[in-house]
MARMAR-662494 format. One record per atom (N, C-alpha, C): x, y, z; atom name. Coordinates in steps of 0.1 Angstrom, whole numbers, padded with zeros to 4 digits, always signed. Layout:
BEGIN
[rec [X; Y; Z]; CA]
...
! end
This chain:
BEGIN
[rec [-0807; -0121; -0089]; N]
[rec [-0797; -0127; -0103]; CA]
[rec [-0787; -0115; -0101]; C]
[rec [-0774; -0120; -0106]; N]
[rec [-0762; -0114; -0102]; CA]
[rec [-0763; -0106; -0117]; C]
[rec [-0756; -0089; -0114]; N]
[rec [-0754; -0080; -0124]; CA]
[rec [-0752; -0086; -0132]; C]
[rec [-0738; -0093; -0133]; N]
[rec [-0734; -0101; -0149]; CA]
[rec [-0739; -0112; -0152]; C]
[rec [-0750; -0117; -0145]; N]
[rec [-0761; -0130; -0153]; CA]
[rec [-0766; -0120; -0159]; C]
[rec [-0774; -0111; -0152]; N]
[rec [-0788; -0103; -0165]; CA]
[rec [-0779; -0092; -0175]; C]
[rec [-0768; -0088; -0173]; N]
[rec [-0762; -0078; -0186]; CA]
[rec [-0762; -0092; -0193]; C]
[rec [-0753; -0105; -0194]; N]
[rec [-0752; -0114; -0201]; CA]
[rec [-0764; -0119; -0206]; C]
[rec [-0778; -0119; -0201]; N]
[rec [-0792; -0125; -0204]; CA]
[rec [-0795; -0114; -0214]; C]
[rec [-0790; -0101; -0216]; N]
[rec [-0795; -0091; -0219]; CA]
[rec [-0792; -0092; -0233]; C]
[rec [-0778; -0090; -0233]; N]
[rec [-0771; -0090; -0243]; CA]
[rec [-0773; -0106; -0250]; C]
[rec [-0777; -0116; -0247]; N]
[rec [-0779; -0127; -0257]; CA]
[rec [-0792; -0123; -0261]; C]
[rec [-0804; -0116; -0254]; N]
[rec [-0814; -0113; -0254]; CA]
[rec [-0821; -0106; -0264]; C]
[rec [-0814; -0097; -0262]; N]
[rec [-0818; -0082; -0270]; CA]
[rec [-0807; -0079; -0282]; C]
[rec [-0793; -0088; -0287]; N]
[rec [-0785; -0088; -0289]; CA]
[rec [-0783; -0073; -0298]; C]
[rec [-0779; -0064; -0285]; N]
[rec [-0779; -0050; -0285]; CA]
[rec [-0771; -0044; -0284]; C]
[rec [-0765; -0052; -0267]; N]
[rec [-0753; -0043; -0257]; CA]
[rec [-0746; -0059; -0251]; C]
[rec [-0730; -0063; -0261]; N]
[rec [-0723; -0067; -0249]; CA]
[rec [-0724; -0060; -0236]; C]
[rec [-0715; -0071; -0227]; N]
[rec [-0719; -0066; -0213]; CA]
[rec [-0707; -0059; -0210]; C]
[rec [-0694; -0058; -0214]; N]
[rec [-0685; -0048; -0212]; CA]
[rec [-0690; -0031; -0214]; C]
[rec [-0699; -0027; -0225]; N]
[rec [-0706; -0019; -0231]; CA]
[rec [-0717; -0017; -0216]; C]
[rec [-0724; -0026; -0212]; N]
[rec [-0732; -0023; -0197]; CA]
[rec [-0725; -0013; -0187]; C]
[rec [-0712; -0022; -0185]; N]
[rec [-0700; -0022; -0176]; CA]
[rec [-0698; -0008; -0177]; C]
[rec [-0697; -0005; -0186]; N]
[rec [-0686; +0007; -0190]; CA]
[rec [-0695; +0022; -0191]; C]
[rec [-0712; +0016; -0194]; N]
[rec [-0715; +0026; -0198]; CA]
[rec [-0722; +0033; -0185]; C]
[rec [-0726; +0024; -0173]; N]
[rec [-0733; +0025; -0161]; CA]
[rec [-0718; +0030; -0151]; C]
[rec [-0703; +0023; -0149]; N]
[rec [-0698; +0035; -0147]; CA]
[rec [-0694; +0045; -0149]; C]
[rec [-0695; +0049; -0163]; N]
[rec [-0691; +0062; -0162]; CA]
[rec [-0701; +0072; -0157]; C]
[rec [-0713; +0073; -0160]; N]
[rec [-0719; +0077; -0162]; CA]
[rec [-0730; +0078; -0149]; C]
[rec [-0731; +0069; -0137]; N]
[rec [-0736; +0058; -0123]; CA]
[rec [-0743; +0076; -0120]; C]
[rec [-0737; +0088; -0120]; N]
[rec [-0738; +0094; -0114]; CA]
[rec [-0745; +0109; -0120]; C]
[rec [-0743; +0107; -0133]; N]
[rec [-0751; +0119; -0148]; CA]
[rec [-0764; +0117; -0152]; C]
[rec [-0766; +0102; -0152]; N]
[rec [-0781; +0101; -0154]; CA]
[rec [-0789; +0089; -0147]; C]
[rec [-0798; +0094; -0148]; N]
[rec [-0810; +0084; -0143]; CA]
[rec [-0826; +0080; -0153]; C]
[rec [-0823; +0086; -0162]; N]
[rec [-0835; +0077; -0170]; CA]
[rec [-0831; +0071; -0186]; C]
[rec [-0824; +0075; -0191]; N]
[rec [-0818; +0069; -0204]; CA]
[rec [-0811; +0082; -0209]; C]
[rec [-0800; +0073; -0216]; N]
[rec [-0787; +0075; -0224]; CA]
[rec [-0783; +0064; -0237]; C]
[rec [-0782; +0075; -0246]; N]
[rec [-0779; +0074; -0265]; CA]
[rec [-0768; +0068; -0268]; C]
[rec [-0757; +0060; -0256]; N]
[rec [-0739; +0058; -0266]; CA]
[rec [-0740; +0055; -0275]; C]
[rec [-0732; +0059; -0282]; N]
[rec [-0730; +0060; -0295]; CA]
[rec [-0709; +0052; -0291]; C]
[rec [-0708; +0044; -0305]; N]
[rec [-0694; +0040; -0309]; CA]
[rec [-0699; +0033; -0319]; C]
[rec [-0682; +0033; -0326]; N]
[rec [-0675; +0026; -0343]; CA]
[rec [-0674; +0008; -0332]; C]
[rec [-0674; +0001; -0344]; N]
[rec [-0676; -0013; -0341]; CA]
[rec [-0663; -0014; -0353]; C]
[rec [-0655; -0021; -0356]; N]
[rec [-0639; -0020; -0360]; CA]
[rec [-0639; -0014; -0367]; C]
[rec [-0641; +0000; -0368]; N]
[rec [-0641; +0013; -0377]; CA]
[rec [-0650; +0007; -0385]; C]
[rec [-0663; +0003; -0392]; N]
[rec [-0667; -0003; -0399]; CA]
[rec [-0681; +0006; -0400]; C]
[rec [-0685; +0002; -0388]; N]
[rec [-0699; +0008; -0383]; CA]
[rec [-0702; +0014; -0373]; C]
[rec [-0708; +0029; -0371]; N]
[rec [-0709; +0034; -0362]; CA]
[rec [-0726; +0031; -0356]; C]
[rec [-0730; +0027; -0345]; N]
[rec [-0741; +0026; -0336]; CA]
[rec [-0740; +0030; -0324]; C]
[rec [-0756; +0037; -0324]; N]
[rec [-0761; +0043; -0313]; CA]
[rec [-0771; +0031; -0306]; C]
[rec [-0774; +0032; -0293]; N]
[rec [-0791; +0024; -0288]; CA]
[rec [-0793; +0029; -0282]; C]
[rec [-0806; +0030; -0277]; N]
[rec [-0811; +0036; -0260]; CA]
[rec [-0810; +0026; -0249]; C]
[rec [-0803; +0035; -0239]; N]
[rec [-0798; +0021; -0228]; CA]
[rec [-0808; +0030; -0215]; C]
[rec [-0817; +0021; -0208]; N]
[rec [-0823; +0030; -0199]; CA]
[rec [-0820; +0029; -0185]; C]
[rec [-0820; +0034; -0177]; N]
[rec [-0813; +0029; -0166]; CA]
[rec [-0817; +0024; -0155]; C]
[rec [-0811; +0010; -0146]; N]
[rec [-0818; +0001; -0141]; CA]
[rec [-0807; +0011; -0126]; C]
[rec [-0814; +0012; -0118]; N]
[rec [-0812; +0014; -0102]; CA]
[rec [-0809; +0003; -0099]; C]
[rec [-0816; -0009; -0099]; N]
[rec [-0813; -0020; -0093]; CA]
[rec [-0792; -0027; -0097]; C]
[rec [-0795; -0024; -0109]; N]
[rec [-0774; -0027; -0117]; CA]
[rec [-0770; -0017; -0114]; C]
[rec [-0772; -0003; -0108]; N]
[rec [-0762; +0002; -0111]; CA]
[rec [-0757; +0006; -0098]; C]
[rec [-0768; +0003; -0087]; N]
[rec [-0760; -0005; -0070]; CA]
[rec [-0756; -0013; -0075]; C]
[rec [-0758; -0022; -0080]; N]
[rec [-0752; -0039; -0074]; CA]
[rec [-0737; -0034; -0081]; C]
[rec [-0738; -0029; -0093]; N]
[rec [-0719; -0021; -0099]; CA]
[rec [-0712; -0016; -0088]; C]
[rec [-0718; -0008; -0083]; N]
[rec [-0714; +0000; -0073]; CA]
[rec [-0710; -0005; -0060]; C]
[rec [-0719; -0014; -0059]; N]
[rec [-0709; -0026; -0044]; CA]
[rec [-0698; -0034; -0045]; C]
[rec [-0701; -0039; -0062]; N]
[rec [-0693; -0049; -0067]; CA]
[rec [-0678; -0041; -0065]; C]
[rec [-0677; -0031; -0072]; N]
[rec [-0667; -0022; -0073]; CA]
[rec [-0663; -0021; -0059]; C]
[rec [-0670; -0009; -0047]; N]
[rec [-0669; -0012; -0034]; CA]
[rec [-0661; -0019; -0030]; C]
[rec [-0669; -0036; -0035]; N]
[rec [-0664; -0046; -0025]; CA]
[rec [-0647; -0049; -0030]; C]
[rec [-0644; -0051; -0041]; N]
[rec [-0635; -0053; -0045]; CA]
[rec [-0624; -0046; -0047]; C]
[rec [-0631; -0033; -0043]; N]
[rec [-0617; -0022; -0037]; CA]
[rec [-0615; -0020; -0022]; C]
[rec [-0623; -0026; -0012]; N]
[rec [-0621; -0028; +0006]; CA]
[rec [-0619; -0040; +0003]; C]
[rec [-0619; -0050; -0003]; N]
[rec [-0612; -0068; -0003]; CA]
[rec [-0593; -0068; -0010]; C]
[rec [-0598; -0063; -0017]; N]
[rec [-0582; -0066; -0028]; CA]
[rec [-0571; -0050; -0026]; C]
[rec [-0581; -0043; -0032]; N]
[rec [-0567; -0029; -0035]; CA]
[rec [-0566; -0028; -0021]; C]
[rec [-0572; -0024; -0016]; N]
[rec [-0573; -0014; -0004]; CA]
[rec [-0558; -0023; +0006]; C]
[rec [-0565; -0036; +0008]; N]
[rec [-0551; -0047; +0014]; CA]
[rec [-0541; -0051; +0006]; C]
[rec [-0542; -0044; -0008]; N]
[rec [-0529; -0054; -0018]; CA]
[rec [-0528; -0069; -0017]; C]
[rec [-0541; -0073; -0018]; N]
[rec [-0542; -0086; -0018]; CA]
[rec [-0550; -0090; -0030]; C]
[rec [-0543; -0104; -0035]; N]
[rec [-0546; -0106; -0053]; CA]
[rec [-0558; -0116; -0047]; C]
[rec [-0572; -0110; -0057]; N]
[rec [-0587; -0114; -0061]; CA]
[rec [-0578; -0134; -0063]; C]
[rec [-0594; -0142; -0064]; N]
[rec [-0594; -0149; -0060]; CA]
[rec [-0588; -0151; -0084]; C]
[rec [-0584; -0168; -0082]; N]
[rec [-0579; -0169; -0098]; CA]
[rec [-0594; -0168; -0102]; C]
[rec [-0591; -0165; -0114]; N]
[rec [-0609; -0168; -0129]; CA]
[rec [-0604; -0175; -0137]; C]
[rec [-0591; -0176; -0141]; N]
[rec [-0589; -0187; -0151]; CA]
[rec [-0586; -0173; -0162]; C]
[rec [-0578; -0163; -0163]; N]
[rec [-0582; -0159; -0176]; CA]
[rec [-0562; -0152; -0176]; C]
[rec [-0561; -0152; -0194]; N]
[rec [-0552; -0147; -0192]; CA]
[rec [-0544; -0133; -0187]; C]
[rec [-0553; -0120; -0182]; N]
[rec [-0552; -0115; -0171]; CA]
[rec [-0549; -0119; -0161]; C]
[rec [-0553; -0129; -0154]; N]
[rec [-0545; -0133; -0142]; CA]
[rec [-0533; -0137; -0142]; C]
[rec [-0529; -0147; -0153]; N]
[rec [-0516; -0152; -0154]; CA]
[rec [-0504; -0141; -0157]; C]
[rec [-0513; -0131; -0165]; N]
[rec [-0500; -0117; -0163]; CA]
[rec [-0496; -0116; -0150]; C]
[rec [-0512; -0110; -0138]; N]
[rec [-0505; -0106; -0125]; CA]
[rec [-0499; -0119; -0117]; C]
[rec [-0502; -0128; -0124]; N]
[rec [-0493; -0138; -0111]; CA]
[rec [-0476; -0135; -0120]; C]
[rec [-0478; -0135; -0133]; N]
[rec [-0462; -0135; -0137]; CA]
[rec [-0454; -0122; -0135]; C]
[rec [-0464; -0111; -0128]; N]
[rec [-0459; -0099; -0127]; CA]
[rec [-0456; -0103; -0114]; C]
[rec [-0461; -0108; -0104]; N]
[rec [-0466; -0103; -0084]; CA]
[rec [-0446; -0115; -0086]; C]
[rec [-0447; -0124; -0091]; N]
[rec [-0444; -0142; -0089]; CA]
[rec [-0436; -0140; -0099]; C]
[rec [-0427; -0135; -0111]; N]
[rec [-0420; -0133; -0117]; CA]
[rec [-0409; -0145; -0109]; C]
[rec [-0397; -0143; -0102]; N]
[rec [-0384; -0155; -0109]; CA]
[rec [-0387; -0164; -0090]; C]
[rec [-0387; -0175; -0095]; N]
[rec [-0388; -0185; -0083]; CA]
[rec [-0375; -0184; -0073]; C]
[rec [-0372; -0186; -0063]; N]
[rec [-0363; -0186; -0054]; CA]
[rec [-0362; -0200; -0050]; C]
[rec [-0348; -0200; -0059]; N]
[rec [-0342; -0216; -0060]; CA]
[rec [-0344; -0218; -0045]; C]
[rec [-0344; -0238; -0045]; N]
[rec [-0342; -0247; -0037]; CA]
[rec [-0354; -0246; -0025]; C]
[rec [-0361; -0235; -0030]; N]
[rec [-0375; -0236; -0015]; CA]
[rec [-0387; -0240; -0021]; C]
[rec [-0393; -0244; -0012]; N]
[rec [-0400; -0253; -0010]; CA]
[rec [-0415; -0252; -0002]; C]
[rec [-0425; -0259; -0006]; N]
[rec [-0435; -0254; +0004]; CA]
[rec [-0452; -0261; +0002]; C]
[rec [-0449; -0273; +0013]; N]
[rec [-0462; -0283; +0012]; CA]
[rec [-0473; -0278; +0010]; C]
[rec [-0473; -0284; -0001]; N]
[rec [-0487; -0287; -0008]; CA]
[rec [-0502; -0293; -0002]; C]
[rec [-0509; -0282; +0005]; N]
[rec [-0517; -0288; +0013]; CA]
[rec [-0529; -0285; +0006]; C]
[rec [-0545; -0295; +0002]; N]
[rec [-0555; -0292; +0000]; CA]
[rec [-0559; -0288; -0015]; C]
[rec [-0548; -0294; -0019]; N]
[rec [-0550; -0289; -0036]; CA]
[rec [-0553; -0305; -0043]; C]
[rec [-0550; -0319; -0035]; N]
[rec [-0550; -0330; -0045]; CA]
[rec [-0565; -0331; -0053]; C]
[rec [-0576; -0331; -0045]; N]
[rec [-0584; -0332; -0052]; CA]
[rec [-0582; -0324; -0067]; C]
[rec [-0584; -0309; -0064]; N]
[rec [-0580; -0300; -0076]; CA]
[rec [-0569; -0304; -0091]; C]
[rec [-0560; -0307; -0081]; N]
[rec [-0550; -0316; -0089]; CA]
[rec [-0555; -0326; -0097]; C]
[rec [-0558; -0333; -0097]; N]
[rec [-0571; -0344; -0097]; CA]
[rec [-0582; -0340; -0111]; C]
[rec [-0588; -0332; -0108]; N]
[rec [-0594; -0326; -0120]; CA]
[rec [-0588; -0320; -0126]; C]
[rec [-0577; -0315; -0123]; N]
[rec [-0570; -0308; -0138]; CA]
[rec [-0564; -0319; -0147]; C]
[rec [-0560; -0331; -0140]; N]
[rec [-0556; -0340; -0149]; CA]
[rec [-0567; -0349; -0156]; C]
[rec [-0585; -0348; -0147]; N]
[rec [-0588; -0352; -0162]; CA]
[rec [-0593; -0341; -0170]; C]
[rec [-0592; -0331; -0165]; N]
[rec [-0598; -0321; -0179]; CA]
[rec [-0589; -0325; -0184]; C]
[rec [-0570; -0326; -0184]; N]
[rec [-0561; -0325; -0194]; CA]
[rec [-0562; -0339; -0206]; C]
[rec [-0567; -0349; -0200]; N]
[rec [-0575; -0361; -0209]; CA]
[rec [-0581; -0356; -0210]; C]
[rec [-0590; -0351; -0212]; N]
[rec [-0609; -0350; -0224]; CA]
[rec [-0601; -0338; -0230]; C]
[rec [-0592; -0330; -0224]; N]
[rec [-0589; -0320; -0236]; CA]
[rec [-0580; -0325; -0251]; C]
[rec [-0568; -0340; -0243]; N]
[rec [-0567; -0347; -0251]; CA]
[rec [-0576; -0354; -0261]; C]
[rec [-0585; -0358; -0255]; N]
[rec [-0592; -0366; -0259]; CA]
[rec [-0603; -0361; -0272]; C]
[rec [-0605; -0348; -0271]; N]
[rec [-0615; -0343; -0277]; CA]
[rec [-0609; -0332; -0289]; C]
[rec [-0589; -0330; -0285]; N]
[rec [-0580; -0328; -0301]; CA]
[rec [-0583; -0338; -0308]; C]
[rec [-0581; -0355; -0300]; N]
[rec [-0575; -0357; -0308]; CA]
[rec [-0591; -0360; -0322]; C]
[rec [-0600; -0359; -0312]; N]
[rec [-0613; -0355; -0321]; CA]
[rec [-0615; -0349; -0333]; C]
[rec [-0610; -0340; -0330]; N]
[rec [-0611; -0326; -0340]; CA]
[rec [-0598; -0322; -0349]; C]
[rec [-0590; -0333; -0344]; N]
[rec [-0578; -0338; -0356]; CA]
[rec [-0578; -0350; -0367]; C]
[rec [-0587; -0358; -0356]; N]
[rec [-0598; -0371; -0370]; CA]
[rec [-0609; -0363; -0381]; C]
[rec [-0615; -0353; -0373]; N]
[rec [-0624; -0347; -0383]; CA]
[rec [-0617; -0339; -0392]; C]
[rec [-0610; -0332; -0388]; N]
[rec [-0601; -0321; -0403]; CA]
[rec [-0592; -0331; -0412]; C]
[rec [-0586; -0348; -0401]; N]
[rec [-0580; -0356; -0415]; CA]
[rec [-0591; -0358; -0421]; C]
[rec [-0602; -0361; -0425]; N]
[rec [-0611; -0368; -0424]; CA]
[rec [-0613; -0355; -0438]; C]
[rec [-0619; -0344; -0435]; N]
[rec [-0614; -0334; -0444]; CA]
[rec [-0614; -0334; -0453]; C]
[rec [-0597; -0330; -0454]; N]
[rec [-0580; -0334; -0462]; CA]
[rec [-0586; -0345; -0466]; C]
[rec [-0583; -0357; -0463]; N]
[rec [-0588; -0368; -0472]; CA]
[rec [-0601; -0367; -0483]; C]
[rec [-0611; -0365; -0482]; N]
[rec [-0624; -0357; -0489]; CA]
[rec [-0619; -0347; -0498]; C]
[rec [-0608; -0333; -0496]; N]
[rec [-0600; -0325; -0502]; CA]
[rec [-0594; -0330; -0515]; C]
[rec [-0585; -0339; -0504]; N]
[rec [-0576; -0343; -0514]; CA]
[rec [-0566; -0331; -0520]; C]
[rec [-0567; -0331; -0534]; N]
[rec [-0560; -0319; -0540]; CA]
[rec [-0559; -0308; -0538]; C]
[rec [-0575; -0305; -0537]; N]
[rec [-0581; -0293; -0538]; CA]
[rec [-0577; -0283; -0527]; C]
[rec [-0584; -0272; -0529]; N]
[rec [-0579; -0259; -0524]; CA]
[rec [-0590; -0259; -0512]; C]
[rec [-0600; -0259; -0514]; N]
[rec [-0616; -0254; -0512]; CA]
[rec [-0624; -0262; -0512]; C]
[rec [-0631; -0258; -0499]; N]
[rec [-0646; -0273; -0505]; CA]
[rec [-0654; -0260; -0492]; C]
[rec [-0671; -0264; -0496]; N]
[rec [-0685; -0258; -0495]; CA]
[rec [-0691; -0267; -0494]; C]
[rec [-0700; -0266; -0487]; N]
[rec [-0712; -0275; -0482]; CA]
[rec [-0722; -0257; -0480]; C]
[rec [-0735; -0258; -0473]; N]
[rec [-0745; -0250; -0474]; CA]
[rec [-0743; -0242; -0459]; C]
[rec [-0735; -0250; -0449]; N]
[rec [-0736; -0247; -0440]; CA]
[rec [-0714; -0241; -0441]; C]
[rec [-0707; -0247; -0446]; N]
[rec [-0699; -0248; -0439]; CA]
[rec [-0685; -0243; -0454]; C]
[rec [-0676; -0231; -0455]; N]
[rec [-0665; -0229; -0460]; CA]
[rec [-0652; -0231; -0454]; C]
[rec [-0644; -0242; -0464]; N]
[rec [-0631; -0248; -0459]; CA]
[rec [-0618; -0243; -0471]; C]
[rec [-0607; -0243; -0466]; N]
[rec [-0595; -0237; -0471]; CA]
[rec [-0582; -0247; -0464]; C]
[rec [-0574; -0257; -0471]; N]
[rec [-0564; -0263; -0471]; CA]
[rec [-0553; -0255; -0476]; C]
[rec [-0550; -0240; -0476]; N]
[rec [-0542; -0235; -0487]; CA]
[rec [-0523; -0237; -0484]; C]
[rec [-0518; -0235; -0495]; N]
[rec [-0506; -0239; -0497]; CA]
[rec [-0499; -0234; -0490]; C]
[rec [-0494; -0229; -0478]; N]
[rec [-0485; -0212; -0471]; CA]
[rec [-0466; -0223; -0475]; C]
[rec [-0461; -0217; -0477]; N]
[rec [-0445; -0218; -0477]; CA]
[rec [-0438; -0203; -0470]; C]
[rec [-0431; -0209; -0456]; N]
[rec [-0426; -0204; -0445]; CA]
[rec [-0410; -0209; -0439]; C]
[rec [-0409; -0194; -0446]; N]
[rec [-0390; -0195; -0442]; CA]
[rec [-0386; -0192; -0424]; C]
[rec [-0382; -0200; -0424]; N]
[rec [-0372; -0198; -0408]; CA]
[rec [-0361; -0198; -0406]; C]
[rec [-0358; -0191; -0401]; N]
[rec [-0337; -0193; -0394]; CA]
[rec [-0335; -0207; -0388]; C]
[rec [-0321; -0214; -0398]; N]
[rec [-0319; -0227; -0384]; CA]
[rec [-0308; -0219; -0376]; C]
[rec [-0319; -0223; -0365]; N]
[rec [-0312; -0215; -0354]; CA]
[rec [-0303; -0221; -0345]; C]
[rec [-0302; -0239; -0346]; N]
[rec [-0292; -0245; -0342]; CA]
[rec [-0277; -0248; -0352]; C]
[rec [-0283; -0247; -0369]; N]
[rec [-0272; -0245; -0371]; CA]
[rec [-0262; -0227; -0369]; C]
[rec [-0269; -0219; -0372]; N]
[rec [-0266; -0208; -0365]; CA]
[rec [-0252; -0204; -0357]; C]
[rec [-0262; -0213; -0347]; N]
[rec [-0257; -0209; -0331]; CA]
[rec [-0241; -0222; -0332]; C]
[rec [-0240; -0232; -0342]; N]
[rec [-0228; -0242; -0344]; CA]
[rec [-0226; -0229; -0355]; C]
[rec [-0222; -0226; -0359]; N]
[rec [-0212; -0223; -0374]; CA]
[rec [-0211; -0207; -0371]; C]
[rec [-0217; -0200; -0367]; N]
[rec [-0217; -0187; -0362]; CA]
[rec [-0220; -0178; -0346]; C]
[rec [-0214; -0189; -0333]; N]
[rec [-0218; -0185; -0323]; CA]
[rec [-0216; -0169; -0323]; C]
[rec [-0208; -0159; -0330]; N]
[rec [-0208; -0150; -0325]; CA]
[rec [-0220; -0140; -0330]; C]
[rec [-0225; -0142; -0341]; N]
[rec [-0240; -0141; -0346]; CA]
[rec [-0249; -0144; -0338]; C]
[rec [-0247; -0154; -0333]; N]
[rec [-0261; -0158; -0320]; CA]
[rec [-0257; -0151; -0309]; C]
[rec [-0248; -0152; -0309]; N]
[rec [-0244; -0147; -0293]; CA]
[rec [-0251; -0130; -0292]; C]
[rec [-0248; -0123; -0304]; N]
[rec [-0247; -0108; -0309]; CA]
[rec [-0267; -0109; -0311]; C]
[rec [-0276; -0113; -0313]; N]
[rec [-0290; -0117; -0316]; CA]
[rec [-0298; -0119; -0303]; C]
[rec [-0289; -0132; -0298]; N]
[rec [-0301; -0144; -0288]; CA]
[rec [-0307; -0133; -0277]; C]
[rec [-0316; -0130; -0274]; N]
[rec [-0323; -0126; -0264]; CA]
[rec [-0327; -0133; -0258]; C]
[rec [-0325; -0136; -0245]; N]
[rec [-0324; -0145; -0228]; CA]
[rec [-0340; -0137; -0229]; C]
[rec [-0353; -0149; -0226]; N]
[rec [-0359; -0147; -0219]; CA]
[rec [-0360; -0156; -0203]; C]
[rec [-0366; -0150; -0192]; N]
[rec [-0372; -0151; -0178]; CA]
[rec [-0384; -0161; -0181]; C]
[rec [-0389; -0169; -0175]; N]
[rec [-0397; -0170; -0174]; CA]
[rec [-0399; -0188; -0164]; C]
[rec [-0413; -0190; -0161]; N]
[rec [-0415; -0200; -0146]; CA]
[rec [-0421; -0213; -0156]; C]
[rec [-0423; -0223; -0156]; N]
[rec [-0430; -0230; -0157]; CA]
[rec [-0434; -0244; -0150]; C]
[rec [-0446; -0240; -0153]; N]
[rec [-0454; -0249; -0139]; CA]
[rec [-0456; -0263; -0144]; C]
[rec [-0451; -0269; -0136]; N]
[rec [-0455; -0287; -0142]; CA]
[rec [-0462; -0298; -0132]; C]
[rec [-0468; -0304; -0132]; N]
[rec [-0473; -0314; -0121]; CA]
[rec [-0470; -0329; -0126]; C]
[rec [-0463; -0336; -0117]; N]
[rec [-0464; -0349; -0116]; CA]
[rec [-0466; -0360; -0106]; C]
[rec [-0468; -0371; -0108]; N]
[rec [-0470; -0380; -0096]; CA]
[rec [-0468; -0376; -0089]; C]
[rec [-0465; -0379; -0075]; N]
[rec [-0454; -0381; -0064]; CA]
[rec [-0453; -0393; -0065]; C]
! end
């Protein structure tokens, strides 16, 4: 069983440690303790918890091996690890490949299947979002003018919110000098997929 799976299982079954705590404690204290450690932490500034953590040599060795593999495979070679779908990986891609070279192109080889799967996923997401919206509309129709609703399992609020926004289009037209003085230009890359 992979180390992360063992940690996740413990976090779910024991309801004691989130996986990042296991990783942090083993990474920090790998060479300093061999039997039992009692890490303590503040939880959102509201609760102070201490839990007994028993040494697991197999887990520690697996973490050290994973760290070594990552260091040797990616850091030393200056290579990016495989994408994992995280926002952190998006940030790294933005940092490494911030601006596209104008008029440059590359042949897209080996991605048709993945892009087809992406299209399927987007259709599923769209269907699920419609279903979510329909359920919300049914609840709102039931609530009518009421702000709160509750059942034995859920509490729903549908509150009135007042928001003030600047009319950017009007400011740009009527006071272009003010718009120019306060306009903040940002650069990013837009990812789009279309049928060929």
